[in-house]
Backbone as numpy.savetxt, mean C-alpha at the origin, in Angstrom:
# Nx Ny Nz CAx CAy CAz Cx Cy Cz
-9.13 -9.07 -10.87 -10.47 -7.95 -10.97 -9.77 -6.71 -10.86
-8.78 -6.92 -10.10 -7.46 -5.46 -10.00 -6.88 -5.99 -11.37
-6.27 -6.30 -12.18 -5.49 -6.93 -13.74 -6.35 -6.30 -14.34
-7.76 -6.20 -14.50 -9.22 -5.56 -15.72 -8.74 -4.51 -16.20
-7.38 -3.91 -17.32 -7.74 -3.35 -18.21 -8.30 -2.22 -18.64
-9.77 -2.65 -18.32 -10.87 -1.59 -19.01 -11.59 -0.49 -17.50
-11.27 -1.47 -16.70 -11.59 -0.88 -14.74 -10.30 0.12 -14.77
-8.49 -0.46 -13.95 -6.98 -0.28 -14.33 -6.97 0.28 -15.93
-6.44 1.65 -16.48 -5.62 0.66 -17.31 -3.96 1.15 -16.70
-3.25 -0.16 -17.78 -2.01 -0.32 -17.28 -2.47 -0.66 -15.98
-3.10 -1.91 -15.81 -2.16 -2.49 -14.63 -1.51 -3.02 -13.43
-0.65 -3.24 -14.44 0.75 -3.35 -13.76 1.80 -2.96 -12.97
1.25 -1.79 -14.01 2.31 -0.12 -12.67 1.39 0.37 -12.08
2.39 0.80 -11.11 1.11 1.87 -10.17 1.19 2.85 -10.49
-0.16 3.22 -9.87 -0.45 5.06 -10.19 -1.00 5.56 -9.26
-0.41 6.17 -7.90 -0.82 6.73 -7.37 -2.83 7.00 -7.37
-2.00 8.34 -8.65 -3.40 8.87 -8.45 -5.30 8.11 -9.17
-5.06 7.50 -9.25 -6.48 5.51 -8.94 -7.11 5.94 -8.09
-6.22 7.10 -7.06 -7.08 6.90 -5.58 -7.90 8.27 -5.28
-7.73 8.42 -5.18 -7.87 10.33 -5.12 -8.06 11.04 -4.41
-7.56 10.29 -3.10 -7.63 11.02 -1.12 -8.94 10.33 -0.38
-9.22 9.35 -1.51 -11.46 9.24 -1.33 -10.96 7.90 0.02
-11.12 7.96 0.35 -12.04 6.27 1.63 -12.31 5.22 0.73
-13.93 6.16 -0.42 -14.44 4.07 -0.11 -13.88 4.64 -1.11
-12.53 5.48 -2.06 -11.93 4.32 -2.71 -11.08 3.44 -2.63
-10.03 3.27 -1.89 -8.84 2.49 -0.91 -10.02 1.53 -0.32
-11.30 2.01 0.26 -11.43 0.61 0.78 -12.16 -0.06 0.08
-12.99 0.35 -1.66 -13.17 -0.82 -2.52 -11.83 -1.97 -2.51
-11.17 -0.96 -2.72 -9.34 -1.87 -2.88 -9.25 -2.64 -2.31
-9.10 -2.48 -0.37 -8.68 -3.29 0.79 -9.82 -4.36 -0.05
-11.38 -3.85 -0.03 -11.32 -5.38 -0.87 -11.85 -5.81 -1.93
-12.00 -5.28 -2.74 -10.84 -6.54 -3.42 -9.76 -7.40 -3.75
-8.71 -7.22 -2.75 -7.50 -7.23 -2.20 -8.12 -9.00 -1.23
-8.94 -8.70 -0.40 -9.08 -9.81 0.19 -10.11 -9.66 0.31
-11.30 -10.06 -0.74 -12.49 -10.38 -0.72 -12.89 -9.14 0.47
-14.62 -9.99 -0.28 -16.23 -9.67 0.32 -16.96 -10.44 1.27
-18.20 -10.01 2.37 -19.24 -11.27 1.80 -18.07 -12.83 3.18
-19.13 -14.24 2.52 -19.11 -14.49 2.55 -17.55 -15.47 2.64
-16.91 -15.46 1.25 -15.47 -15.42 0.38 -14.43 -14.59 0.92
-15.08 -14.49 2.25 -12.68 -12.78 3.06 -12.28 -13.65 3.52
-10.90 -13.32 2.89 -9.86 -14.72 3.84 -10.29 -13.58 5.23
-9.54 -14.80 5.87 -9.55 -15.12 7.26 -8.32 -14.95 8.49
-7.35 -14.18 6.72 -6.62 -13.90 7.63 -6.26 -12.42 7.18
-7.67 -11.80 7.72 -6.53 -10.10 7.27 -7.29 -9.50 7.84
-6.99 -9.26 9.14 -6.37 -9.34 10.85 -4.32 -9.95 10.58
-4.36 -11.28 10.75 -3.38 -11.40 10.60 -2.03 -10.57 9.38
-3.12 -10.08 8.59 -2.14 -8.83 7.16 -1.77 -8.46 8.17
-3.11 -7.26 8.41 -2.36 -5.80 8.72 -1.92 -5.92 9.43
-1.60 -6.71 11.06 -1.47 -6.20 11.90 0.04 -6.63 11.55
0.63 -7.82 11.36 1.97 -7.73 10.32 2.60 -6.76 9.47
1.42 -5.96 8.85 2.22 -4.87 8.09 2.43 -4.42 9.43
1.25 -4.06 10.04 1.77 -2.76 10.73 3.08 -3.20 11.95
3.44 -3.78 12.36 3.98 -4.12 13.25 5.02 -4.41 12.45
5.55 -4.77 11.40 6.96 -3.99 10.63 7.57 -2.95 9.94
6.60 -1.70 9.65 5.71 -1.01 9.48 6.80 -0.03 10.84
5.55 0.34 11.90 6.37 0.17 13.01 7.68 -0.33 13.51
8.29 -0.87 13.52 8.97 -1.51 13.70 10.71 -0.09 12.75
9.84 -0.57 11.21 10.85 -0.36 10.77 11.59 2.07 10.95
10.14 2.22 11.52 9.95 3.78 12.35 10.49 4.19 12.46
10.70 2.71 13.96 11.12 3.22 15.12 12.80 2.10 15.61
13.47 1.93 14.35 14.87 1.82 14.51 15.09 2.77 13.55
15.23 2.54 12.40 16.20 2.64 11.70 15.85 4.25 11.34
17.38 4.89 11.22 17.22 6.45 10.94 16.54 7.06 9.54
15.67 7.35 9.11 15.05 7.61 8.14 15.44 9.19 7.87
16.63 9.58 7.46 17.47 10.51 6.82 17.76 11.43 5.22
17.88 11.76 5.28 17.39 12.63 3.43 18.83 11.85 3.09
19.17 11.96 1.74 20.46 11.38 0.61 21.07 12.66 0.81
22.50 12.10 0.61 24.05 12.85 0.57 23.88 12.63 -1.15
24.87 14.23 -1.88 25.11 14.37 -2.84 26.91 14.13 -2.40
27.61 14.51 -4.41 28.58 14.10 -3.93 29.57 14.44 -2.65
29.37 15.99 -2.27 30.34 16.52 -1.63 29.86 16.06 0.15
28.64 15.17 0.18 28.33 15.38 1.43 26.99 16.26 2.09
26.63 16.63 1.04 25.62 17.57 1.42 24.23 17.19 2.11
22.90 17.45 2.33 22.21 16.72 2.45 21.18 18.14 1.51
21.10 16.32 0.65 19.98 17.36 -0.88 18.50 18.25 -0.61
């Protein structure tokens, strides 16, 4: 469903403009990925919890700094 060229032109590339700051659009994409109704994925909460744990651990433990140019100055 997410690779339907009629709905999503060029479906293999990521284009953030497909979801224009709309919670409803993001919810639709979420429902398509994990399913909905009786056929929904039972591991959706495990997957979301795991992603949250990974992202929060990376943000807490890794220093995210601006890049450096050839002279060592911040970009």
